[in-house]
N, C-alpha and C positions, 0 to 999 in steps of 0.2 A: 394070445391076449393074457392068459393067466400068468405066463412067464414074465411078460412085460410089467404087469401089475406088481408081481412079487419083486421084480428088480427095482421099480420105482419106490415101493414101500421100503426096501432096504436102504436106498439112497436117502430117503427122507429121514429114516431113523438115524443114520450116520450123521446127517446134517444137524439134527436136533442134539445129538451127543456132542458135536463140535460147539454148538451154541452154549450148551451147559458148561463146557470147559471154559469158554471165553468169559461167560458171566461170572464164574467162580474166580477166575484170575482178576477180572475187573474189580470185584468186591475186595479182594485181598490187596490189590495194588493201590486202590483209591478208596479208603474208608468213607470219605465224604460223599461218595456217589449215592449211597443208600441211607435213608433216614427213617427211623421208626415213627409211626403215627399213633398218637393217643386216641383211643376210642372210649368215649364216655357217654352217658345219657345226654341227649340234646334237648334244650329248651329254647326254641327260637322260631321265628316266622320264616317260612320257606315258600317260594313260588317256583314252579317249573312250567316251561313253555315248550310245546311241540306242535308240529303241523301235520296235517294229512293232505295228500295230493293224489289226484287221478289225472292222467293225461291221455289224449287221443288225437288221432290225425284223420282228417277227411280231405278230399281233394280240394286244395286251395286254402285250408285252414288248420291251425293247430289249436286245440282246445285244452284248457286246464281248469279243473275244478279243485278248489283248495279251501282249507280253513285252518285256523290255529286256536288252541285252547290253552289257557293258563289255569293250572291247579294251584290252590293256595292252602297249605296246611300249617296250622299253629301247633307246634310240638311242646309238650311239657313232660320232662323226664322220659323222653322218647316215645310218649304216647300222644296220639292225635287228639288235641283238645277241641279244635274246630276246623272246618274246611269250607272252601268256597271255590267257585269257578267263574271264569270270565272268557267270553261274554256269557256263556252258560255251559252246562255239562255236555250238551249236544247241539251246538249252533248250526244254523243252516250254512252250507258252503257257498262260496262266491264263484262266479263263472268269469273266466277271461279267455279271449280268443284273439289270435293274430293271424294275418294272412301272409302268404308268400315268404315264409321263413325257410332258410336253408337247414339242412339236417343238424349241423352244429348249433345254429341259432335256436332251433326248436328246443334242444336240451338246455341251453342257457336260459331261454324264456321260462321253462318249467322251474328251474332252480331259483331264479330271481323272484318269481311269483311266490314261491314257498317262503323265501327269506323275507319278502315284504310283509306277508301275513304274520309270520312269527315275530318279527321285530316290532311291528305295530302293536301286536297283542302284548308283548313284553313291556313296552313303554306304558301302555294303558294299565297293565297289572301293577307296575312299579308305582304309578301315581295312586292307584286305588288301595292297594294292600300294604304298601310301605314295608316290604319284607327285609329281613336282614341278609338273606341269601336268595339269589335268583339264579336258577339253573336253566340253561338252554341245551336242547338236544343238538349236538354237533358243535362245529367250530364257532369261535367268536369273530371270524372274519370270512368274507366270501373267498372261495377257493379260486386258484388261478383260472380254472376252466369256466368260472362264472362270469368272466369279463368278456363282453361281446366284442366281435371283430371291429376293426376300425371302419367307420362309416355305417355301422349297423343302426337300424332304427330302434334297437333295444338300449342304446346308450342312455337315454333319459331314465329308463327304468333302473339301470345299473347305478346311475348317479343318485337316484332316490333311495336305493338300498344303502349306499354308503352314507347318505345323510341320516338315515334311520339308525345306523350303527353309531354314528357320532352322537346323536340325540340320546340313545340308550346309555352310552358311556357317561355322558354328562349327567344324566339323571341319577345313575347309580353313584357317581362321585358326590353329587349334591346331597343325596339321602343316606350316605354311609352304607350302601348295600353292596355286598360282595357279589360280583357277577362272574359266573363260571360256565364255560362250555364243556359238556361231557361228551367225549367221542368214544363210541363203543369199539370200533375196529379201525383204528387209524392206519393209514398207509405211509405215514411219515417215517423217514429213515435217518433222521438227523443224529440221534444218539447212537444208533447202530453203526453209522459211518465213523463216528468219533472213536468207537471201540473196535473198529476193524471187522465188523460183522456184516454179512450180505443178507439182510432180512429187514423186516419192518421193526420199528421200535417196540411195538406191542408184543411181537413174538419174542424178541430178545428179553424184554422186561419180564416175560413169563418165567424165565429162568433166573433173571437177575434178582427179582424181588420175592420175598416171602409174604405171607398174609400179614396185613397191617403195616406194610412198608411203602415208601414212595421214593422216587428218585429226587435228587436235588433239582431245583428249578432251573429252567433254561429260557433263552429268548425264543421268540416265535419262529423267526426265519433261519433257514440254513445258511444263507449268505445275504445277498442284497435283496431287498423287497422287489416284487415283480413290477410295481409301479408306485408312483409317489403317493397316490391317494390311499392305497392300502398300507404303505409303509408308515404313514403318519399315524394310522390307527394301531397297527401291529406293534409299534414301539412300546405300547403300554401293556402288552400281554406277556405274562409269564406262563411257562408250560412245565408240567411234571407228569409222571406216570404213577398211578396209585393202584395197589392190589388189595382190595377190601376183603376178598374171600380166597379160600385155599385153592380151589380147583378151577377157577375161571381166570382168563387172561386179564391183565391190568387194564385200567381205563386211562385214556389220555385226558388230562384236565387242563383247560386253558383258563387262566384267571386274570381279570383286569386289575392292574396295579399291584396291590400288596395284600397281605393276609394269608400267605400260603399255609401256615400251620393250622390256622382256624378253619380254612376252607377244606383242607385235607381231612381233618378230624371229623368235620360235619358230614362230608360226602362219604367217608368210610362208614360212619354210623348209619347213614341213610341207605347204604348199599348192602347192609348185613342181613339180607333177607334169605339168602341161600348160599351154600358152599359152592354151588355149580353155576350160579348166575349172579354176577356182581354188577348191579346197576341201581341207582337211587329209586326207591319205591314211588316217590312222587312223580318222577319222570315217566315211569311205567304207566301211572294213572293218566298223565297228560297225553301220552301216546295213544292209549286206549280210547280216550274221549275224542281225540282228533282224527282217528282212523276213519276212512271213508269206504263205503260199499261200492264195488264196481258197478252194481246195478244202477247207481245214480248217474254215472257217466253214460251208460248205455241208453238210459231214458232221455238224457239231454241230446245225445247224438241223433236219436230217432226223431225227436221233436224238431231239431234244426234241419234235418234232412227233409222232413215233411213240409216245413214252413218256408224254407229258404231255397231249396234246390241243391244244397250241398250234397255231394255224393260220397259214400264210404269208399275207402281204398279198395282197389280191385282184389287184393289178397285177402281182404276181410269179407268179401261178399260172394266168393265163388261157391257154386252149388255142390262141390265135391271136395274130398280131402286129397 
């Protein structure tokens, strides 16, 4: 086993060295690929939205406990002048349950419930706080895996989520608010494929970018949109990779419509909290507020079992290891 680990480690190091060379060649060949980002004290109103979710399965039912929180910070010369939360700093979670879902549908159900809570929270926060910048944790579009199978009973929920995206886009456009999705560890390979690398864009950009740099903007889709509904929304999204700190991997930033330079500068400043962890501080705050304790799900499952007759899964109730 030690020999195999050493062999794999050597292969990984060699692969990283190859990426470093590809990145250097790409910068030299196409100077427009990398753009410097100005970082200066920020004075603006910023909202960040994140959600917390717990999911469980019992015989005959899939259970989801979820909530979303919007944190609102008003910055003046990069110092927080005021802050607020919506619906509160620690709101009560909501319970959703569906019966007779297949394994893939159960995963789709969880993701769509999370998106529904986050989007509804973002729309409400946009109306209440009127921020200049609204940050979402994750992508600005549902992922291909979030689309339920044909004939699934989850289709109305999926359509509701798409409608909420459209409403959020319209609200941001009407109020002059920059809407950005911040993706920590993207698996997208669009840029890597363009540059002939076999890895994720995030990993490649770790070698391509220096601190305080971003890639040029790109379209959202690698090729054709997976379906017409998502394609209509995705045509408005621009994507770039941003490296706010020296030792962490770049972030994937998805921006609605325009304003790339302003958005990149603001996110770079908001993420300058650590050389080793690049992420907007206000999104960290929203994440901490939305996080759920697993004990809440255990309590709900116990109550449902006692009052309805739902049984826990066999693997979760055996009396031995």
